N, CA, C and O atoms as CSV, one atom per row, in Angstrom:
chain,resi,resn,atom,element,x,y,z
A,1,MET,N,N,15.956,-20.574,-10.343
A,1,MET,CA,C,15.174,-20.023,-11.182
A,1,MET,C,C,15.307,-19.522,-12.729
A,1,MET,O,O,16.423,-19.065,-12.979
A,2,THR,N,N,14.595,-19.521,-13.564
A,2,THR,CA,C,14.694,-19.515,-15.113
A,2,THR,C,C,13.857,-18.141,-15.187
A,2,THR,O,O,12.804,-17.782,-14.659
A,3,GLU,N,N,14.692,-17.574,-15.995
A,3,GLU,CA,C,13.464,-15.777,-16.882
A,3,GLU,C,C,12.273,-16.387,-16.741
A,3,GLU,O,O,11.304,-15.897,-16.161
A,4,ALA,N,N,12.326,-17.583,-17.324
A,4,ALA,CA,C,10.220,-17.868,-17.918
A,4,ALA,C,C,9.657,-17.535,-16.839
A,4,ALA,O,O,8.565,-16.967,-16.819
A,5,GLU,N,N,10.533,-17.938,-15.478
A,5,GLU,CA,C,9.656,-18.972,-14.006
A,5,GLU,C,C,9.740,-17.170,-13.602
A,5,GLU,O,O,8.673,-16.558,-13.612
A,6,ARG,N,N,10.703,-16.607,-13.350
A,6,ARG,CA,C,10.676,-14.902,-13.219
A,6,ARG,C,C,9.294,-14.152,-13.624
A,6,ARG,O,O,8.573,-13.450,-12.916
A,7,ARG,N,N,9.103,-14.651,-15.468
A,7,ARG,CA,C,8.527,-13.641,-15.638
A,7,ARG,C,C,7.139,-14.265,-15.549
A,7,ARG,O,O,6.096,-13.610,-15.544
A,8,VAL,N,N,7.186,-15.026,-15.510
A,8,VAL,CA,C,5.427,-15.703,-15.186
A,8,VAL,C,C,4.917,-15.384,-13.497
A,8,VAL,O,O,3.822,-14.830,-13.405
A,9,TRP,N,N,5.270,-15.536,-12.864
A,9,TRP,CA,C,5.602,-14.857,-11.277
A,9,TRP,C,C,4.941,-12.915,-11.440
A,9,TRP,O,O,4.160,-12.264,-10.746
A,10,GLN,N,N,5.630,-12.620,-12.521
A,10,GLN,CA,C,5.371,-10.901,-12.390
A,10,GLN,C,C,4.046,-11.215,-13.440
A,10,GLN,O,O,3.496,-10.124,-13.589
A,11,LEU,N,N,3.295,-12.285,-14.245
A,11,LEU,CA,C,2.634,-11.869,-14.786
A,11,LEU,C,C,1.492,-12.105,-13.980
A,11,LEU,O,O,0.513,-11.390,-14.195
A,12,GLN,N,N,1.405,-13.232,-12.825
A,12,GLN,CA,C,1.194,-13.424,-11.909
A,12,GLN,C,C,0.027,-11.959,-11.017
A,12,GLN,O,O,-1.131,-11.573,-11.173
A,13,ALA,N,N,1.014,-11.633,-10.246
A,13,ALA,CA,C,1.285,-10.559,-9.635
A,13,ALA,C,C,0.557,-9.904,-10.706
A,13,ALA,O,O,-0.476,-10.564,-10.824
A,14,HIS,N,N,0.549,-9.181,-11.348
A,14,HIS,CA,C,-0.250,-8.086,-12.673
A,14,HIS,C,C,-1.463,-8.442,-12.671
A,14,HIS,O,O,-2.415,-7.668,-12.775
A,15,ALA,N,N,-1.547,-10.071,-12.511
A,15,ALA,CA,C,-3.524,-10.533,-12.683
A,15,ALA,C,C,-4.215,-10.206,-11.211
A,15,ALA,O,O,-5.371,-9.966,-10.863
A,16,VAL,N,N,-2.784,-10.327,-10.427
A,16,VAL,CA,C,-3.960,-10.219,-9.121
A,16,VAL,C,C,-3.851,-8.545,-8.645
A,16,VAL,O,O,-4.583,-8.172,-7.728
A,17,LEU,N,N,-2.920,-7.575,-9.295
A,17,LEU,CA,C,-3.065,-6.383,-9.093
A,17,LEU,C,C,-3.765,-5.930,-9.524
A,17,LEU,O,O,-3.723,-4.722,-9.292
A,18,ALA,N,N,-4.926,-6.371,-10.436
A,18,ALA,CA,C,-5.529,-5.658,-11.285
A,18,ALA,C,C,-7.051,-6.168,-10.723
A,18,ALA,O,O,-8.014,-5.434,-10.940
A,19,THR,N,N,-7.220,-7.332,-10.061
A,19,THR,CA,C,-8.217,-7.776,-8.917
A,19,THR,C,C,-8.476,-6.836,-7.753
A,19,THR,O,O,-9.492,-6.354,-7.252
A,20,VAL,N,N,-6.822,-6.736,-7.446
A,20,VAL,CA,C,-6.439,-5.440,-6.074
A,20,VAL,C,C,-7.552,-4.154,-6.575
A,20,VAL,O,O,-8.434,-3.795,-5.795
A,21,LEU,N,N,-7.461,-3.762,-7.422
A,21,LEU,CA,C,-7.452,-2.215,-8.349
A,21,LEU,C,C,-9.215,-2.695,-8.273
A,21,LEU,O,O,-9.978,-2.768,-7.310
A,22,THR,N,N,-9.352,-2.873,-9.245
A,22,THR,CA,C,-10.607,-3.033,-9.656
A,22,THR,C,C,-11.260,-3.119,-8.196
A,22,THR,O,O,-12.284,-2.438,-8.241
A,23,SER,N,N,-11.070,-3.763,-6.708
A,23,SER,CA,C,-12.258,-4.030,-5.288
A,23,SER,C,C,-12.219,-2.912,-5.071
A,23,SER,O,O,-13.205,-2.213,-4.835
A,24,ALA,N,N,-10.485,-2.355,-5.134
A,24,ALA,CA,C,-10.646,-0.825,-3.898
A,24,ALA,C,C,-11.306,0.153,-4.732
A,24,ALA,O,O,-11.998,0.920,-4.064
A,25,HIS,N,N,-11.319,0.417,-6.211
A,25,HIS,CA,C,-11.843,1.350,-6.903
A,25,HIS,C,C,-13.357,1.396,-6.482
A,25,HIS,O,O,-13.813,2.536,-6.397
A,26,VAL,N,N,-14.131,0.466,-6.233
A,26,VAL,CA,C,-15.207,-0.069,-6.122
A,26,VAL,C,C,-15.539,0.383,-4.433
A,26,VAL,O,O,-16.548,1.081,-4.330
A,27,ALA,N,N,-14.773,0.050,-3.031
A,27,ALA,CA,C,-14.457,0.416,-2.095
A,27,ALA,C,C,-14.679,1.810,-1.933
A,27,ALA,O,O,-15.522,2.322,-1.197
A,28,GLY,N,N,-13.488,2.658,-3.013
A,28,GLY,CA,C,-13.487,3.824,-2.110
A,28,GLY,C,C,-11.598,4.141,-1.516
A,28,GLY,O,O,-11.083,5.057,-0.875
A,29,LEU,N,N,-11.199,3.206,-1.970
A,29,LEU,CA,C,-10.535,3.469,-1.411
A,29,LEU,C,C,-8.923,4.430,-2.106
A,29,LEU,O,O,-8.720,4.724,-3.284
A,30,PRO,N,N,-8.133,4.682,-1.059
A,30,PRO,CA,C,-7.027,5.552,-1.872
A,30,PRO,C,C,-6.410,5.006,-2.574
A,30,PRO,O,O,-6.380,3.779,-2.486
A,31,VAL,N,N,-5.299,5.993,-4.039
A,31,VAL,CA,C,-4.771,4.892,-4.802
A,31,VAL,C,C,-3.423,5.044,-4.061
A,31,VAL,O,O,-3.067,6.158,-3.677
A,32,LEU,N,N,-2.633,3.895,-3.843
A,32,LEU,CA,C,-1.651,3.533,-3.467
A,32,LEU,C,C,-0.365,3.939,-5.248
A,32,LEU,O,O,-0.805,4.254,-6.353
A,33,THR,N,N,1.458,3.728,-4.802
A,33,THR,CA,C,2.053,3.711,-5.830
A,33,THR,C,C,1.889,1.757,-5.443
A,33,THR,O,O,1.646,1.108,-4.425
A,34,TRP,N,N,2.210,1.383,-7.035
A,34,TRP,CA,C,2.500,-0.192,-6.490
A,34,TRP,C,C,3.586,-0.489,-7.412
A,34,TRP,O,O,3.734,0.357,-8.294
A,35,SER,N,N,4.423,-1.532,-7.430
A,35,SER,CA,C,5.463,-2.127,-8.144
A,35,SER,C,C,5.228,-3.420,-7.752
A,35,SER,O,O,4.649,-3.697,-6.702
A,36,VAL,N,N,5.852,-4.631,-8.928
A,36,VAL,CA,C,6.223,-5.625,-9.423
A,36,VAL,C,C,7.610,-6.420,-9.055
A,36,VAL,O,O,8.155,-6.832,-10.079
A,37,THR,N,N,8.263,-6.714,-7.943
A,37,THR,CA,C,9.257,-7.416,-8.124
A,37,THR,C,C,9.589,-8.238,-8.975
A,37,THR,O,O,8.588,-8.767,-9.457
A,38,ASP,N,N,10.758,-8.702,-9.506
A,38,ASP,CA,C,11.046,-10.414,-10.351
A,38,ASP,C,C,10.810,-10.880,-9.767
A,38,ASP,O,O,10.453,-11.893,-10.368
A,39,HIS,N,N,10.556,-11.156,-8.071
A,39,HIS,CA,C,10.007,-12.619,-8.289
A,39,HIS,C,C,8.658,-12.668,-7.955
A,39,HIS,O,O,8.005,-13.683,-7.717
A,40,GLY,N,N,8.055,-10.836,-7.947
A,40,GLY,CA,C,6.418,-11.106,-8.491
A,40,GLY,C,C,5.983,-11.096,-7.026
A,40,GLY,O,O,4.971,-11.575,-6.513
A,41,VAL,N,N,6.516,-10.748,-6.743
A,41,VAL,CA,C,5.926,-9.813,-4.917
A,41,VAL,C,C,5.030,-8.426,-4.784
A,41,VAL,O,O,5.492,-7.374,-5.226
A,42,LEU,N,N,3.871,-8.468,-4.222
A,42,LEU,CA,C,3.045,-7.316,-5.149
A,42,LEU,C,C,3.980,-6.083,-3.738
A,42,LEU,O,O,4.069,-6.401,-2.552
A,43,SER,N,N,4.519,-4.799,-4.312
A,43,SER,CA,C,4.823,-4.019,-3.264
A,43,SER,C,C,3.841,-2.406,-3.383
A,43,SER,O,O,3.710,-1.714,-4.393
A,44,ALA,N,N,3.385,-2.207,-2.294
A,44,ALA,CA,C,2.804,-0.672,-2.153
A,44,ALA,C,C,3.458,-0.117,-1.145
A,44,ALA,O,O,3.875,-0.562,-0.075
A,45,GLN,N,N,3.486,1.003,-1.691
A,45,GLN,CA,C,3.771,2.615,-0.899
A,45,GLN,C,C,2.621,3.745,-0.510
A,45,GLN,O,O,2.286,4.549,-1.380
A,46,ILE,N,N,2.200,3.780,0.417
A,46,ILE,CA,C,1.299,5.114,0.479
A,46,ILE,C,C,2.326,6.615,0.993
A,46,ILE,O,O,3.255,6.843,1.769
A,47,ASP,N,N,1.667,7.202,0.237
A,47,ASP,CA,C,2.785,8.260,-0.006
A,47,ASP,C,C,2.080,10.000,0.519
A,47,ASP,O,O,1.228,10.778,0.090
A,48,GLY,N,N,3.306,9.926,1.976
A,48,GLY,CA,C,2.723,10.459,3.083
A,48,GLY,C,C,3.570,11.666,2.810
A,48,GLY,O,O,4.117,12.095,3.826
A,49,HIS,N,N,3.849,12.393,1.593
A,49,HIS,CA,C,4.710,13.634,1.735
A,49,HIS,C,C,3.372,15.074,2.124
A,49,HIS,O,O,2.531,15.358,1.271
A,50,GLY,N,N,3.402,15.521,2.961
A,50,GLY,CA,C,2.634,16.794,3.039
A,50,GLY,C,C,1.340,16.765,3.630
A,50,GLY,O,O,0.628,17.694,4.010
A,51,LEU,N,N,1.107,15.146,3.642
A,51,LEU,CA,C,-0.317,14.679,4.888
A,51,LEU,C,C,0.197,14.555,6.607
A,51,LEU,O,O,1.185,14.529,7.341
A,52,PRO,N,N,-0.599,14.529,6.592
A,52,PRO,CA,C,-0.655,14.565,8.168
A,52,PRO,C,C,-0.567,13.011,8.610
A,52,PRO,O,O,-1.200,12.138,8.016
A,53,ASP,N,N,0.397,12.720,9.866
A,53,ASP,CA,C,0.195,11.821,10.589
A,53,ASP,C,C,-1.123,11.087,10.506
A,53,ASP,O,O,-1.192,10.177,9.681
A,54,HIS,N,N,-1.976,11.309,11.108
A,54,HIS,CA,C,-3.071,10.557,11.216
A,54,HIS,C,C,-4.020,10.515,9.665
A,54,HIS,O,O,-5.151,10.033,9.718
A,55,LEU,N,N,-3.716,10.812,8.908
A,55,LEU,CA,C,-4.385,10.405,7.358
A,55,LEU,C,C,-3.667,9.603,6.983
A,55,LEU,O,O,-4.228,8.790,6.248
A,56,VAL,N,N,-2.202,9.357,7.212
A,56,VAL,CA,C,-1.362,8.861,6.391
A,56,VAL,C,C,-1.963,7.037,7.266
A,56,VAL,O,O,-2.153,6.004,6.625
A,57,ARG,N,N,-2.108,7.177,8.642
A,57,ARG,CA,C,-2.151,6.014,9.238
A,57,ARG,C,C,-3.467,5.527,9.209
A,57,ARG,O,O,-3.699,4.335,9.411
A,58,ASP,N,N,-4.536,6.526,8.926
A,58,ASP,CA,C,-6.259,6.292,8.545
A,58,ASP,C,C,-5.942,5.326,7.226
A,58,ASP,O,O,-6.376,4.177,7.301
A,59,ARG,N,N,-4.972,5.836,5.617
A,59,ARG,CA,C,-5.137,5.165,5.169
A,59,ARG,C,C,-4.481,3.388,5.198
A,59,ARG,O,O,-4.814,2.380,4.574
A,60,PHE,N,N,-3.845,3.551,5.828
A,60,PHE,CA,C,-2.614,2.638,6.248
A,60,PHE,C,C,-3.577,1.506,6.336
A,60,PHE,O,O,-3.863,0.478,5.722
A,61,SER,N,N,-3.980,2.245,7.494
A,61,SER,CA,C,-5.217,1.205,8.133
A,61,SER,C,C,-6.506,0.448,7.294
A,61,SER,O,O,-6.983,-0.686,7.260
A,62,ALA,N,N,-6.769,1.722,6.660
A,62,ALA,CA,C,-8.390,1.196,5.843
A,62,ALA,C,C,-7.983,-0.074,4.445
A,62,ALA,O,O,-8.763,-0.791,3.818
A,63,TRP,N,N,-6.410,0.057,4.330
A,63,TRP,CA,C,-6.272,-0.764,2.950
A,63,TRP,C,C,-5.702,-2.378,3.669
A,63,TRP,O,O,-5.912,-3.474,3.150
A,64,VAL,N,N,-4.866,-2.105,5.124
A,64,VAL,CA,C,-4.798,-3.000,5.390
A,64,VAL,C,C,-6.163,-4.408,5.918
A,64,VAL,O,O,-6.267,-5.635,5.913
A,65,ALA,N,N,-6.648,-3.669,6.156
A,65,ALA,CA,C,-7.990,-4.359,6.627
A,65,ALA,C,C,-8.824,-4.449,4.775
A,65,ALA,O,O,-9.031,-5.499,4.167
A,66,PHE,N,N,-8.970,-3.808,4.546
A,66,PHE,CA,C,-9.108,-4.358,3.496
A,66,PHE,C,C,-8.503,-5.754,2.578
A,66,PHE,O,O,-9.104,-6.687,2.044
A,67,LEU,N,N,-7.247,-5.461,2.660
A,67,LEU,CA,C,-6.326,-7.018,1.931
A,67,LEU,C,C,-5.592,-7.590,2.852
A,67,LEU,O,O,-4.485,-8.096,2.668
A,68,GLY,N,N,-6.596,-7.481,4.562
A,68,GLY,CA,C,-6.323,-8.742,6.195
A,68,GLY,C,C,-4.692,-8.443,5.689
A,68,GLY,O,O,-4.409,-8.356,4.494
A,69,LEU,N,N,-4.302,-8.388,6.108
A,69,LEU,CA,C,-3.298,-7.904,6.119
A,69,LEU,C,C,-2.563,-8.056,7.713
A,69,LEU,O,O,-3.298,-7.934,8.693
A,70,ASP,N,N,-1.025,-8.337,7.905
A,70,ASP,CA,C,-0.887,-8.448,9.316
A,70,ASP,C,C,0.423,-6.777,9.500
A,70,ASP,O,O,1.278,-6.598,8.633
A,71,GLU,N,N,0.327,-6.085,10.370
A,71,GLU,CA,C,0.631,-5.062,10.232
A,71,GLU,C,C,1.415,-5.066,11.389
A,71,GLU,O,O,1.284,-5.921,12.264
A,72,GLY,N,N,2.635,-3.687,11.458
A,72,GLY,CA,C,3.416,-3.532,12.596
A,72,GLY,C,C,4.164,-2.755,12.157
A,72,GLY,O,O,4.457,-2.815,10.963
A,73,TRP,N,N,4.892,-1.449,13.275
A,73,TRP,CA,C,6.174,-0.329,13.426
A,73,TRP,C,C,7.517,-1.475,12.922
A,73,TRP,O,O,7.720,-2.572,13.443
A,74,PHE,N,N,8.150,-0.988,12.023
A,74,PHE,CA,C,9.505,-1.661,11.719
A,74,PHE,C,C,10.163,0.241,11.863
A,74,PHE,O,O,9.733,1.367,11.611
A,75,PRO,N,N,11.529,-0.449,12.474
A,75,PRO,CA,C,12.517,0.858,12.617
A,75,PRO,C,C,13.642,0.982,11.281
A,75,PRO,O,O,14.368,0.046,10.945
A,76,VAL,N,N,13.621,2.285,10.628
A,76,VAL,CA,C,14.483,2.374,9.656
A,76,VAL,C,C,15.085,3.032,10.214
A,76,VAL,O,O,14.863,3.797,11.152
A,77,PRO,N,N,16.625,2.559,9.191
A,77,PRO,CA,C,17.653,3.473,9.687
A,77,PRO,C,C,17.593,5.447,9.500
A,77,PRO,O,O,17.064,6.110,8.607
A,78,GLY,N,N,18.335,5.891,10.689
A,78,GLY,CA,C,18.236,7.257,10.853
A,78,GLY,C,C,17.075,7.829,11.422
A,78,GLY,O,O,16.557,8.903,11.116
A,79,GLY,N,N,16.710,7.000,12.291
A,79,GLY,CA,C,15.401,7.412,13.161
A,79,GLY,C,C,13.793,7.165,13.047
A,79,GLY,O,O,12.856,6.993,13.827
A,80,THR,N,N,14.003,7.247,11.601
A,80,THR,CA,C,12.403,6.717,11.838
A,80,THR,C,C,11.859,6.011,11.571
A,80,THR,O,O,12.577,5.347,10.825
A,81,ARG,N,N,10.877,5.532,11.637
A,81,ARG,CA,C,9.586,4.127,11.514
A,81,ARG,C,C,8.929,3.948,10.755
A,81,ARG,O,O,8.349,5.003,10.497
A,82,THR,N,N,8.551,3.033,10.042
A,82,THR,CA,C,8.017,3.275,9.218
A,82,THR,C,C,7.221,1.757,9.676
A,82,THR,O,O,7.641,0.787,10.308
A,83,LEU,N,N,5.599,2.122,8.902
A,83,LEU,CA,C,4.447,1.412,9.274
A,83,LEU,C,C,4.194,0.727,7.768
A,83,LEU,O,O,3.998,1.289,6.691
A,84,ARG,N,N,4.301,-1.284,8.230
A,84,ARG,CA,C,4.620,-2.328,7.759
A,84,ARG,C,C,4.034,-3.070,7.517
A,84,ARG,O,O,4.339,-4.013,8.248
A,85,ALA,N,N,2.820,-3.484,6.505
A,85,ALA,CA,C,2.295,-4.792,6.569
A,85,ALA,C,C,2.076,-5.683,5.225
A,85,ALA,O,O,1.608,-5.503,4.101
A,86,LEU,N,N,2.643,-6.689,5.924
A,86,LEU,CA,C,2.723,-7.746,5.340
A,86,LEU,C,C,1.458,-9.291,4.737
A,86,LEU,O,O,0.436,-9.375,5.419
A,87,GLY,N,N,1.574,-10.109,3.830
A,87,GLY,CA,C,0.754,-10.628,3.616
A,87,GLY,C,C,0.634,-11.286,2.403
A,87,GLY,O,O,1.583,-11.217,1.621
A,88,THR,N,N,-0.848,-12.219,1.955
A,88,THR,CA,C,-0.723,-12.563,0.444
A,88,THR,C,C,-2.200,-12.338,0.184
A,88,THR,O,O,-3.124,-12.314,0.996
A,89,VAL,N,N,-2.212,-12.182,-1.095
A,89,VAL,CA,C,-3.455,-11.718,-2.422
A,89,VAL,C,C,-3.630,-12.742,-3.104
A,89,VAL,O,O,-2.697,-13.488,-3.400
A,90,ARG,N,N,-5.379,-13.028,-3.618
A,90,ARG,CA,C,-5.460,-14.377,-4.339
A,90,ARG,C,C,-6.432,-13.252,-5.544
A,90,ARG,O,O,-7.157,-12.269,-5.391
A,91,SER,N,N,-5.933,-14.085,-6.780
A,91,SER,CA,C,-6.732,-12.655,-7.472
A,91,SER,C,C,-7.932,-14.080,-8.576
A,91,SER,O,O,-7.811,-15.284,-8.352
A,92,ARG,N,N,-8.437,-13.802,-9.114
A,92,ARG,CA,C,-9.618,-14.685,-9.726
A,92,ARG,C,C,-9.284,-15.730,-9.723
A,92,ARG,O,O,-9.614,-16.673,-9.003
A,93,ASP,N,N,-8.119,-15.602,-11.091
A,93,ASP,CA,C,-7.793,-17.255,-11.049
A,93,ASP,C,C,-6.715,-18.077,-10.169
A,93,ASP,O,O,-5.755,-18.747,-10.547
A,94,GLY,N,N,-7.204,-17.796,-8.843
A,94,GLY,CA,C,-6.527,-18.867,-7.850
A,94,GLY,C,C,-4.626,-18.238,-7.745
A,94,GLY,O,O,-3.771,-18.448,-6.885
A,95,HIS,N,N,-4.600,-17.741,-8.549
A,95,HIS,CA,C,-2.591,-17.011,-8.728
A,95,HIS,C,C,-2.676,-16.268,-6.640
A,95,HIS,O,O,-3.184,-15.165,-6.440
A,96,THR,N,N,-2.160,-17.037,-5.553
A,96,THR,CA,C,-1.775,-16.057,-4.219
A,96,THR,C,C,-0.249,-15.705,-4.550
A,96,THR,O,O,0.512,-16.431,-5.190
A,97,VAL,N,N,0.057,-14.458,-3.997
A,97,VAL,CA,C,1.281,-13.387,-4.088
A,97,VAL,C,C,1.330,-12.661,-2.723
A,97,VAL,O,O,0.492,-12.008,-2.102
A,98,ALA,N,N,2.674,-13.028,-2.466
A,98,ALA,CA,C,3.040,-11.918,-1.300
A,98,ALA,C,C,2.494,-10.649,-1.803
A,98,ALA,O,O,1.813,-10.537,-2.822
A,99,LEU,N,N,2.887,-9.596,-0.921
A,99,LEU,CA,C,2.288,-8.153,-1.038
A,99,LEU,C,C,2.772,-7.903,0.296
A,99,LEU,O,O,2.601,-8.563,1.321
A,100,ALA,N,N,3.681,-6.370,0.020
A,100,ALA,CA,C,4.286,-5.136,1.462
A,100,ALA,C,C,3.550,-4.113,1.096
A,100,ALA,O,O,3.289,-3.870,-0.083
A,101,LEU,N,N,2.994,-3.154,2.467
A,101,LEU,CA,C,2.604,-2.184,1.634
A,101,LEU,C,C,3.337,-1.593,2.845
A,101,LEU,O,O,3.482,-2.291,3.849
A,102,THR,N,N,3.834,-0.265,2.794
A,102,THR,CA,C,4.305,0.235,3.567
A,102,THR,C,C,3.927,1.882,4.015
A,102,THR,O,O,4.006,2.560,2.990
A,103,ALA,N,N,3.727,2.329,4.640
A,103,ALA,CA,C,4.007,4.165,5.288
A,103,ALA,C,C,4.339,4.734,5.948
A,103,ALA,O,O,4.373,4.450,7.146
A,104,SER,N,N,4.750,5.841,5.416
A,104,SER,CA,C,6.152,6.748,7.009
A,104,SER,C,C,5.439,7.599,6.759
A,104,SER,O,O,5.240,8.077,5.642
A,105,PRO,N,N,5.039,7.854,7.590
A,105,PRO,CA,C,4.625,9.243,8.528
A,105,PRO,C,C,5.758,10.266,8.741
A,105,PRO,O,O,6.820,9.648,8.808
A,106,THR,N,N,5.871,11.093,8.823
A,106,THR,CA,C,6.291,11.983,8.888
A,106,THR,C,C,7.077,13.052,10.013
A,106,THR,O,O,8.135,13.608,10.308
A,107,GLY,N,N,4.967,12.749,10.540
A,107,GLY,CA,C,6.189,13.537,12.216
A,107,GLY,C,C,4.981,15.021,11.934
A,107,GLY,O,O,5.280,16.024,12.582
A,108,GLN,N,N,4.008,15.105,11.238
A,108,GLN,CA,C,3.293,16.258,10.950
A,108,GLN,C,C,2.268,16.057,11.587
A,108,GLN,O,O,1.917,14.880,11.509
A,109,ALA,N,N,1.327,16.966,12.464
A,109,ALA,CA,C,0.726,17.376,12.848
A,109,ALA,C,C,-0.386,17.009,11.711
A,109,ALA,O,O,-0.162,16.627,10.562
A,110,PRO,N,N,-2.050,17.301,12.547
A,110,PRO,CA,C,-2.731,17.847,12.054
A,110,PRO,C,C,-3.189,18.654,11.223
A,110,PRO,O,O,-2.380,19.574,11.344
A,111,ALA,N,N,-4.376,19.183,9.964
A,111,ALA,CA,C,-3.967,20.784,9.451
A,111,ALA,C,C,-4.345,21.512,10.576
A,111,ALA,O,O,-4.668,21.043,11.668
A,112,ASP,N,N,-4.308,22.275,10.366
A,112,ASP,CA,C,-5.435,23.669,10.937
A,112,ASP,C,C,-6.526,23.899,10.519
A,112,ASP,O,O,-6.735,24.524,9.480
A,113,PRO,N,N,-7.698,23.268,11.519
A,113,PRO,CA,C,-8.651,23.519,11.153
A,113,PRO,C,C,-9.035,24.548,10.057
A,113,PRO,O,O,-9.594,24.165,9.029
A,114,GLY,N,N,-8.647,26.255,10.339
A,114,GLY,CA,C,-8.991,27.300,9.576
A,114,GLY,C,C,-8.859,27.385,8.200
A,114,GLY,O,O,-9.485,28.038,7.364
A,115,ARG,N,N,-7.671,26.390,8.088
A,115,ARG,CA,C,-7.303,25.845,6.702
A,115,ARG,C,C,-7.379,24.735,5.844
A,115,ARG,O,O,-6.802,23.719,6.232
A,116,PRO,N,N,-8.205,24.691,4.317
A,116,PRO,CA,C,-8.269,23.264,4.225
A,116,PRO,C,C,-6.756,22.092,3.787
A,116,PRO,O,O,-5.722,22.411,3.200
A,117,ASP,N,N,-7.133,20.815,4.300
A,117,ASP,CA,C,-6.287,20.344,3.934
A,117,ASP,C,C,-5.966,19.796,2.214
A,117,ASP,O,O,-6.697,19.211,1.414
A,118,PRO,N,N,-4.716,20.228,2.122
A,118,PRO,CA,C,-4.433,20.009,0.392
A,118,PRO,C,C,-4.472,19.018,0.354
A,118,PRO,O,O,-3.315,18.869,-0.038
A,119,ALA,N,N,-5.127,17.291,0.483
A,119,ALA,CA,C,-5.544,16.044,0.147
A,119,ALA,C,C,-6.425,15.792,0.349
A,119,ALA,O,O,-6.648,14.583,0.404
A,120,GLY,N,N,-7.724,16.904,0.643
A,120,GLY,CA,C,-9.002,17.069,0.677
A,120,GLY,C,C,-9.826,17.182,-0.239
A,120,GLY,O,O,-9.313,17.190,-1.358
A,121,GLU,N,N,-11.455,17.318,-0.183
A,121,GLU,CA,C,-11.675,17.830,-1.433
A,121,GLU,C,C,-12.338,19.060,-1.523
A,121,GLU,O,O,-13.276,19.419,-2.234
A,122,GLY,N,N,-11.427,19.861,-0.349
A,122,GLY,CA,C,-12.304,21.708,-0.834
A,122,GLY,C,C,-10.867,22.115,-1.021
A,122,GLY,O,O,-10.414,23.100,-0.439
A,123,CYS,N,N,-9.799,21.004,-2.217
A,123,CYS,CA,C,-8.805,21.530,-2.311
A,123,CYS,C,C,-9.101,21.525,-4.396
A,123,CYS,O,O,-8.256,22.021,-5.141
């Protein structure tokens, strides 16, 4: 594989990402952290820091359904588990790109109902 091929793959992945982000905005999905590998694979991460597990799982499930991905639990060294979904997405111009979505619930319980959720609209 050449540098030129890798560059084309990355450009195709960016085009797919633009399509995904536009549609996700219209659908009202939460923002994710995105990256593109040198092989043109999209990687998305749900930042669960400070969020209760149920909210991390809800966000994960919403994105999985939106993108039509296959999901599962995967063990991670150190005893934690990570939600991971894999699949492919297509751009408007027909390019198909592999996509991996991950989220790591922290074991955090739901917020106290008497206190506002720091990720919610009340803050």
